[in-house]
C-alpha positions as CSV (number, residue, x, y, z in Angstrom):
1,M,-104.2,229.0,128.0
2,A,-103.3,230.5,124.6
3,E,-104.6,228.6,121.6
4,G,-101.8,227.0,119.5
5,M,-101.7,225.7,116.0
6,L,-102.0,222.1,117.3
7,S,-104.8,222.8,119.7
8,G,-107.2,219.8,119.6
9,I,-104.4,217.3,118.8
10,R,-103.6,214.8,121.4
11,V,-100.2,213.2,121.5
12,L,-99.1,210.2,123.6
13,E,-95.4,210.4,124.2
14,F,-93.3,207.4,125.3
15,G,-90.0,209.2,125.5
16,Y,-86.8,208.8,127.4
17,A,-83.5,210.6,127.5
18,W,-83.7,213.5,125.1
19,A,-84.9,212.7,121.5
20,G,-88.4,211.4,122.3
21,P,-89.2,214.0,125.0
22,L,-88.0,216.8,122.7
23,V,-90.6,215.8,120.1
24,G,-93.3,215.9,122.7
25,R,-92.1,219.2,124.1
26,M,-92.1,220.9,120.6
27,L,-95.6,219.6,120.0
28,G,-96.7,220.7,123.4
29,D,-95.3,224.2,122.8
30,L,-97.3,224.3,119.6
31,G,-100.5,223.7,121.6
32,A,-101.0,219.9,121.4
33,D,-102.3,218.1,124.4
34,V,-99.2,215.9,125.1
35,I,-99.6,213.1,127.6
36,K,-96.2,211.8,128.8
37,V,-96.9,208.1,129.5
38,E,-94.5,206.5,131.9
39,Q,-94.5,202.8,132.4
40,G,-95.5,201.8,136.0
41,T,-95.5,198.5,137.8
42,A,-97.2,197.3,141.0
43,R,-94.1,198.4,142.8
44,G,-94.3,202.0,141.5
45,G,-93.5,204.0,138.4
46,R,-90.4,203.6,136.3
47,L,-87.5,205.8,137.3
48,P,-86.7,208.4,134.5
49,D,-84.2,207.0,132.0
50,D,-81.6,209.7,132.2
51,P,-78.4,207.9,133.4
52,S,-77.2,210.6,135.7
53,L,-80.6,210.8,137.4
54,R,-80.8,207.0,137.8
55,A,-77.4,207.0,139.4
56,A,-78.3,209.8,141.8
57,L,-81.7,208.2,142.7
58,D,-80.0,204.8,143.3
59,D,-77.7,206.5,145.9
60,W,-80.6,208.4,147.4
61,R,-82.8,205.4,147.8
62,R,-80.0,203.4,149.5
63,G,-79.8,206.1,152.1
64,E,-76.3,207.1,150.8
65,E,-75.2,210.7,150.1
66,V,-75.4,211.5,146.4
67,E,-71.9,212.2,145.0
68,P,-71.6,216.0,145.0
69,T,-70.8,216.5,141.3
70,L,-73.6,214.2,140.2
71,R,-76.0,215.9,142.7
72,A,-75.1,219.3,141.3
73,S,-75.6,218.2,137.7
74,V,-79.1,216.8,138.3
75,F,-80.9,218.7,141.1
76,P,-81.6,222.4,141.5
77,E,-79.5,223.9,144.3
78,S,-77.8,220.5,144.4
79,Q,-80.7,219.3,146.7
80,P,-82.6,216.0,146.0
81,G,-85.4,217.0,148.3
82,P,-88.1,214.5,149.6
83,D,-89.2,213.5,146.0
84,P,-86.0,213.7,143.9
85,W,-87.7,212.0,141.0
86,N,-89.7,215.2,140.5
87,R,-86.7,217.6,140.9
88,A,-84.4,216.5,138.0
89,G,-83.5,219.6,136.1
90,I,-83.0,217.8,132.7
91,F,-86.4,216.0,133.0
92,N,-88.3,219.2,133.9
93,K,-86.6,221.2,131.1
94,L,-87.5,218.6,128.5
95,N,-91.1,217.9,129.6
96,R,-92.8,221.3,130.0
97,N,-96.2,221.8,128.5
98,K,-97.2,218.1,129.0
99,R,-99.4,216.1,131.3
100,G,-98.2,213.0,133.1
101,L,-99.7,209.5,133.2
102,C,-97.9,206.6,135.0
103,A,-99.6,203.3,134.3
104,D,-98.7,199.6,134.1
105,L,-99.8,198.9,130.5
106,K,-99.1,195.2,130.8
107,T,-101.9,194.5,133.3
108,E,-105.5,193.9,132.1
109,S,-106.6,197.2,133.7
110,G,-103.6,199.0,132.1
111,K,-104.6,197.6,128.7
112,R,-108.1,199.0,129.2
113,I,-106.7,202.4,129.9
114,W,-104.3,202.2,126.9
115,R,-107.0,201.2,124.5
116,R,-109.2,204.2,125.5
117,L,-106.2,206.5,125.2
118,V,-105.4,205.3,121.7
119,E,-109.1,205.7,120.6
120,A,-109.1,209.3,121.9
121,S,-105.7,210.3,120.5
122,D,-104.1,211.4,117.3
123,V,-100.4,210.7,117.6
124,I,-98.1,208.2,119.4
125,V,-94.4,209.1,119.7
126,D,-91.7,206.8,121.1
127,N,-88.0,206.4,121.0
128,F,-87.8,202.9,122.4
129,S,-86.2,199.9,120.6
130,P,-88.6,198.0,118.2
131,R,-88.5,195.1,120.8
132,G,-89.6,197.5,123.6
133,V,-92.4,199.0,121.4
134,K,-93.8,195.5,120.7
135,S,-93.4,194.4,124.3
136,L,-95.5,197.4,125.6
137,G,-98.2,196.9,122.9
138,I,-97.7,200.4,121.5
139,D,-96.7,199.2,118.1
140,Y,-98.6,200.5,115.0
141,E,-100.0,197.1,114.0
142,T,-101.7,196.9,117.4
143,V,-103.0,200.5,117.8
144,K,-104.3,201.0,114.3
145,Q,-106.8,198.3,114.9
146,W,-108.4,200.5,117.6
147,N,-107.9,203.8,115.8
148,P,-107.3,203.8,112.0
149,R,-106.5,207.6,112.1
150,I,-103.7,207.2,114.7
151,I,-100.2,208.3,113.6
152,S,-97.3,206.4,115.1
153,V,-93.8,208.1,114.9
154,S,-91.1,205.7,116.2
155,C,-87.7,207.5,116.7
156,T,-85.4,204.4,117.2
157,G,-81.7,204.4,117.0
158,Y,-81.4,202.3,113.9
159,G,-85.0,202.0,112.5
160,H,-87.5,199.1,112.5
161,S,-85.8,197.2,109.7
162,G,-82.2,196.2,108.8
163,P,-79.7,194.0,110.7
164,F,-79.2,196.6,113.5
165,R,-82.9,197.2,114.2
166,Q,-82.9,195.7,117.7
167,R,-79.8,197.6,118.9
168,V,-80.4,200.0,121.7
169,S,-78.4,203.3,121.4
170,Y,-77.7,206.6,123.0
171,G,-76.5,209.8,121.4
172,P,-72.7,209.3,121.9
173,V,-73.0,205.8,120.4
174,L,-74.8,207.2,117.3
175,E,-72.3,210.0,117.0
176,A,-69.5,207.5,116.7
177,H,-71.5,205.1,114.5
178,S,-72.5,207.9,112.1
179,G,-68.9,208.8,111.3
180,A,-69.3,212.3,112.7
181,A,-67.0,211.7,115.7
182,S,-64.2,210.7,113.3
183,A,-64.2,214.2,111.9
184,T,-64.4,215.9,115.3
185,G,-61.3,216.8,117.4
186,Y,-57.8,218.0,116.8
187,A,-55.9,217.3,113.6
188,E,-53.1,215.5,115.4
189,G,-55.5,213.5,117.7
190,G,-58.1,210.8,117.5
191,P,-61.9,210.9,117.2
192,M,-63.6,213.1,119.8
193,K,-67.3,213.2,120.7
194,M,-69.0,216.4,121.4
195,G,-69.7,217.6,124.9
196,H,-73.4,216.6,124.7
197,A,-75.4,214.0,122.9
198,F,-76.0,216.0,119.7
199,P,-77.7,213.2,117.8
200,D,-80.6,213.4,120.3
201,P,-81.9,216.9,119.4
202,V,-81.2,216.2,115.7
203,G,-83.4,213.1,115.9
204,G,-86.0,214.9,118.0
205,L,-86.3,217.8,115.5
206,H,-86.6,215.4,112.6
207,G,-89.3,213.5,114.7
208,T,-91.2,216.8,115.2
209,F,-91.2,217.5,111.5
210,A,-92.3,213.9,110.8
211,V,-95.4,214.3,113.1
212,L,-96.3,217.6,111.4
213,A,-96.0,216.1,107.9
214,A,-98.0,213.0,108.9
215,L,-100.8,215.2,110.4
216,W,-100.9,217.2,107.1
217,E,-101.0,213.9,105.1
218,R,-103.9,212.7,107.3
219,E,-105.9,215.8,106.4
220,E,-105.6,214.7,102.8
221,T,-106.2,211.0,103.2
222,G,-108.2,210.6,106.4
223,Q,-105.9,207.7,107.4
224,G,-103.2,207.4,109.9
225,C,-99.7,206.1,109.2
226,F,-96.5,204.7,110.6
227,V,-93.3,206.7,110.5
228,D,-90.1,204.7,110.9
229,L,-87.3,207.2,111.9
230,S,-83.7,206.1,112.3
231,Q,-81.7,208.5,114.5
232,L,-78.5,207.1,112.9
233,Q,-79.8,208.2,109.5
234,T,-81.0,211.6,110.7
235,Y,-77.6,212.3,112.1
236,A,-75.8,211.1,109.0
237,A,-78.1,213.3,106.9
238,I,-76.7,216.5,108.4
239,S,-73.1,215.4,107.7
240,G,-73.6,215.7,103.9
241,E,-70.3,217.5,103.1
242,L,-68.3,214.8,105.1
243,L,-69.9,212.0,103.1
244,L,-69.5,213.9,99.8
245,E,-65.8,214.6,100.4
246,T,-65.2,210.9,101.2
247,S,-67.1,209.8,98.1
248,L,-65.1,212.2,95.9
249,H,-61.6,211.6,97.2
250,G,-61.9,208.1,98.7
251,Q,-60.4,209.4,102.0
252,P,-62.0,210.6,105.2
253,P,-62.1,214.4,105.7
254,T,-59.4,216.0,107.7
255,R,-60.1,216.3,111.4
256,G,-60.2,219.8,112.9
257,N,-61.7,223.2,112.4
258,R,-59.9,224.1,109.2
259,A,-61.4,224.5,105.7
260,R,-59.3,224.7,102.6
261,D,-61.3,227.5,101.0
262,C,-60.8,230.0,103.8
263,A,-57.8,230.5,106.0
264,P,-57.0,231.1,108.8
265,Q,-60.0,229.7,110.6
266,G,-60.2,228.6,114.2
267,V,-61.2,229.3,117.8
268,Y,-58.7,231.4,119.6
269,R,-58.2,232.1,123.3
270,C,-59.0,235.6,124.6
271,R,-58.4,237.5,127.8
272,D,-60.5,236.7,130.8
273,E,-62.7,239.8,131.1
274,R,-63.7,239.3,134.7
275,P,-61.5,241.7,136.7
276,D,-62.3,240.2,140.1
277,A,-62.0,236.5,139.1
278,R,-59.8,234.4,141.4
279,E,-59.1,231.8,138.8
280,S,-58.6,232.3,135.0
281,M,-61.5,231.1,132.9
282,D,-61.3,230.0,129.3
283,M,-62.6,232.8,127.0
284,W,-62.6,232.2,123.2
285,I,-63.4,233.8,119.9
286,A,-64.2,232.1,116.6
287,I,-62.6,233.8,113.6
288,T,-62.8,232.9,109.9
289,V,-60.8,234.9,107.2
290,E,-62.8,234.2,104.1
291,D,-60.6,235.6,101.3
292,D,-57.5,237.6,100.5
293,D,-59.2,241.0,100.9
294,A,-60.4,240.0,104.3
295,W,-56.9,238.9,105.2
296,R,-55.5,242.3,104.3
297,R,-58.1,244.0,106.6
298,F,-57.3,241.5,109.3
299,T,-53.6,242.1,109.2
300,S,-54.1,245.8,109.3
301,L,-56.3,245.4,112.4
302,V,-53.8,243.1,114.2
303,G,-50.9,245.3,113.4
304,D,-48.3,242.5,113.3
305,H,-46.0,243.0,110.3
306,R,-45.1,239.3,110.2
307,L,-48.5,238.6,108.8
308,E,-47.6,240.7,105.7
309,R,-45.1,238.0,104.5
310,K,-45.5,236.9,100.9
311,Q,-46.4,233.3,101.8
312,Y,-49.5,234.4,103.7
313,Q,-51.1,236.4,100.9
314,T,-53.1,233.6,99.3
315,V,-55.6,231.2,100.8
316,A,-53.5,228.2,99.8
317,G,-50.4,229.8,101.3
318,R,-52.1,230.6,104.6
319,F,-53.6,227.1,104.8
320,A,-50.1,225.6,104.3
321,H,-48.8,227.7,107.1
322,H,-51.9,227.5,109.4
323,D,-50.0,226.3,112.5
324,E,-47.6,229.3,112.6
325,L,-50.5,231.7,111.8
326,D,-52.5,230.3,114.7
327,R,-49.6,230.9,117.1
328,M,-49.3,234.5,116.0
329,I,-53.1,235.1,116.1
330,S,-53.4,233.4,119.5
331,A,-50.7,235.6,121.0
332,W,-52.7,238.7,119.9
333,T,-56.2,237.4,120.9
334,R,-55.0,236.5,124.4
335,T,-54.7,240.2,125.1
336,Q,-58.2,241.0,123.8
337,D,-61.7,241.0,125.3
338,R,-63.7,238.5,123.2
339,F,-66.8,240.8,122.9
340,E,-64.9,244.0,122.0
341,L,-62.7,242.1,119.6
342,S,-65.7,240.5,117.9
343,E,-67.2,244.0,117.3
344,R,-64.0,245.3,115.9
345,L,-63.6,242.4,113.5
346,Q,-67.2,242.5,112.4
347,A,-66.8,246.2,111.7
348,A,-63.9,245.3,109.4
349,E,-66.2,242.8,107.7
350,I,-64.4,239.8,109.1
351,T,-66.4,236.8,110.3
352,A,-66.0,236.6,114.0
353,L,-68.1,235.8,117.1
354,P,-67.3,235.3,120.8
355,V,-67.7,231.7,122.1
356,L,-70.6,232.0,124.6
357,T,-71.1,230.1,127.8
358,N,-74.5,228.9,129.0
359,G,-74.4,231.8,131.4
360,D,-73.7,234.2,128.6
361,L,-76.8,232.9,126.7
362,M,-79.0,233.2,129.8
363,Q,-78.0,236.9,130.2
364,S,-78.1,237.7,126.5
365,H,-80.0,241.0,125.9
366,H,-80.8,239.8,122.4
367,L,-82.4,236.5,123.5
368,R,-84.3,238.3,126.3
369,E,-85.7,241.0,124.0
370,R,-86.9,238.3,121.7
371,G,-88.7,236.5,124.5
372,F,-86.6,233.3,124.3
373,I,-85.7,233.2,128.0
374,V,-88.7,232.0,129.9
375,E,-89.6,230.9,133.4
376,W,-92.1,228.8,135.1
377,D,-92.9,227.7,138.7
378,Q,-92.1,224.0,138.8
379,P,-93.9,222.1,141.6
380,G,-91.5,221.2,144.4
381,V,-88.7,223.1,142.7
382,G,-89.6,226.8,142.4
383,V,-89.2,229.4,139.7
384,Y,-86.3,229.0,137.3
385,E,-85.4,230.3,133.9
386,Y,-85.1,228.1,130.8
387,G,-84.6,228.4,127.0
388,G,-88.1,228.8,125.4
389,F,-89.7,228.0,122.1
390,P,-87.3,229.1,119.3
391,I,-89.8,230.1,116.6
392,D,-92.1,233.1,116.4
393,F,-95.3,233.0,114.3
394,S,-96.8,236.4,113.2
395,D,-100.4,235.4,113.9
396,L,-99.9,233.4,117.1
397,E,-99.1,234.4,120.6
398,R,-95.9,233.0,122.1
399,P,-96.5,229.6,123.7
400,E,-97.6,229.6,127.4
401,M,-95.0,227.8,129.5
402,R,-96.6,225.2,131.8
403,P,-94.4,223.2,134.2
404,A,-93.4,219.6,133.6
405,P,-95.7,217.0,135.1
406,T,-94.8,215.3,138.3
407,L,-94.7,211.5,138.1
408,G,-98.3,210.3,137.5
409,G,-99.5,213.8,138.5
410,D,-102.4,213.7,136.0
411,N,-103.4,210.1,136.5
412,R,-106.9,210.7,137.9
413,A,-107.8,213.6,135.6
414,I,-106.8,211.7,132.4
415,C,-108.7,208.6,133.4
416,Q,-111.8,210.7,134.2
417,E,-111.6,212.2,130.7
418,L,-111.5,208.6,129.3
419,G,-114.7,207.8,131.0
420,F,-113.5,205.8,134.0
421,S,-115.5,206.2,137.2
422,S,-114.0,207.3,140.5
423,E,-114.4,203.8,141.9
424,E,-112.6,202.3,138.9
425,I,-109.7,204.8,139.2
426,D,-109.5,204.1,143.0
427,A,-109.2,200.4,142.1
428,F,-106.4,201.2,139.5
429,I,-104.5,203.0,142.2
430,E,-105.1,200.2,144.8
431,D,-103.8,197.4,142.5
432,G,-100.8,199.4,141.3
433,T,-102.1,200.0,137.7
434,L,-101.7,203.7,138.4
435,S,-98.8,205.1,140.4
436,D,-97.1,208.4,141.3
437,K,-93.9,207.2,143.0
438,P,-91.0,205.1,141.8
439,P,-90.4,201.6,143.1
440,A,-89.4,201.6,146.8
441,G,-87.0,198.7,146.5
442,G,-84.5,199.9,144.0
443,G,-84.0,199.3,140.3
444,R,-86.3,200.5,137.5
């Protein structure tokens, strides 16, 4: 395995959904030994906390056929297989470059394992509620007694203080609560959430930075620390211009794609470039005309004399007549291939890019040449391609991609590293302290 900049650092990750696992994945890509700790019980390991996977597994365990759309969104080839808890695409994507431990930390045996883990580790990452952190005994006040150098980064929805501290949240909730959803959507419509839980990766990347900063601080002081990260605040922090506009004008920003300092600006439908397609597929291009000179170049390229009218020759005039300009521009772009049109507009120094699908990204020659598209052989799943680590360092090799752990797949190896004998580990398995399967009877 290639050495990474965090080689020698051990991270214990208690992550669910997206934000916490993303912190662990980034640190694992950088070379840290990341152990994904999943809470087990005597009945088996906890089912992964992705709602779609939980719903699919509930159907599977009742002996019912998993709803086709749900099945296709969770499992490769739409097949749950004999151990579907290890075949979830979103889990395996987010948990590469980690090892897996599934243990019941609330038993006396589990507490022994947990204490040794803390004593032998550098960082703990969680995105549980403060109540959940305390209940599991993974709170900073507990663990720092065993290891004063331990760093605890807790990526909760609302933080460990304040009146909302015990609230549990998911990305779409935070998107609404942060005010961002009120600025997203069509000008004539209501608030609209994004197609995915964008607050999760924002919180996860902030959490990764927090770990790196805390490790640097520990090098200076020799002491660990507690980092209280509110995902509500990390998401609000990237909406600076929205908050500024409201503070200046006393009114919320206008909903939609348009900006007053450049017009027209929008996303316009293009021609479906697939000649053999049976059904039309949405193809789009994003265009921003930044100033009056760009507008003159744009109208020359479009070739529609109506765009030369006097009222369109200033940014303010174009903004005032945005709707009618959008209709004329859309009529033109609908006849154009998005990739060819993008190149023509860029050649005329007009800001434009095609709107790419996930399939476009996976086939991108640019991303492949830069080594961003990676593959690994996931146990029980097979070889698939994924998005890789997004940063290149001049003096380091690209991270090696190791598959995500199966549930409890490294239980024995990790416990052996902690000094437990084979007999002790066998006893842990026998009494349910360690497990590698979800509960047999349903629920979590």
